[in-house]
C-alpha positions as CSV (number, residue, x, y, z in Angstrom):
1,X,-0.3,0.1,0.1
2,X,1.1,3.5,-0.8
3,X,0.1,6.9,0.7
4,X,-0.7,9.9,-0.9
5,X,-2.9,13.2,-0.8
6,X,-5.9,14.0,-2.9
7,X,-4.8,16.7,-5.2
8,X,-8.3,17.5,-6.6
9,X,-11.5,15.4,-6.8
10,X,-14.7,16.2,-8.3
11,X,-17.6,14.5,-6.3
12,X,-20.2,15.5,-9.2
13,X,-18.2,13.7,-11.8
14,X,-16.6,11.1,-9.6
15,X,-13.0,11.4,-10.6
16,X,-9.8,13.3,-9.9
17,X,-6.1,12.9,-9.0
18,X,-3.7,11.6,-6.1
19,X,-0.5,13.1,-5.4
20,X,2.1,10.3,-4.4
21,X,5.5,11.3,-3.0
22,X,8.3,10.8,-5.5
23,X,5.6,9.6,-8.3
24,X,3.7,11.3,-10.9
25,X,-0.2,12.0,-9.7
26,X,-2.5,9.2,-10.5
27,X,-6.1,9.1,-11.7
28,X,-8.6,8.2,-9.3
29,X,-12.4,7.1,-10.2
30,X,-14.8,6.8,-7.7
31,X,-15.2,2.9,-8.3
32,X,-11.6,2.9,-6.8
33,X,-12.7,4.2,-3.5
34,X,-13.4,2.0,-0.4
35,X,-15.9,1.4,0.9
36,X,-17.6,1.6,-2.4
37,X,-20.8,3.2,-0.9
38,X,-18.9,6.3,0.1
39,X,-17.2,8.7,-2.4
40,X,-16.3,11.7,-0.4
41,X,-12.8,12.7,-1.4
42,X,-11.8,16.1,-0.4
43,X,-8.6,18.2,-1.8
44,X,-6.0,17.8,1.0
45,X,-7.4,14.2,2.6
46,X,-4.5,11.8,3.0
47,X,-5.4,8.2,1.7
48,X,-3.6,4.8,1.4
49,X,-4.0,3.3,-2.3
50,X,-2.6,0.9,-4.7
51,X,-1.9,1.9,-8.2
52,X,-2.8,-0.6,-11.0
53,X,-3.0,-0.5,-14.7
54,X,-6.2,1.1,-16.0
55,X,-7.5,1.3,-19.6
56,X,-5.5,4.6,-20.2
57,X,-2.7,4.3,-17.7
58,X,-2.0,4.0,-13.9
59,X,-4.9,4.8,-11.7
60,X,-5.4,4.3,-8.0
61,X,-7.7,1.6,-6.4
62,X,-8.5,0.5,-3.1
63,X,-8.3,4.2,-1.8
64,X,-8.9,4.7,1.8
65,X,-9.1,7.9,3.6
66,X,-6.3,7.8,6.5
67,X,-8.0,9.4,9.7
């Protein structure tokens, strides 16, 4: 698991980007956020995640907010 910070996330569109230290920012879609029934990411939230290969490149999966 990696840790990162939400760079931006549009709740209405259901997607955004997460910054990971020493790596390029990765795309995140609402389907990758856990639990799956809550899609409430905000800019600045610290999160844990894994990076997978999506259809258009790297993307975040199993994203959980670190409280």
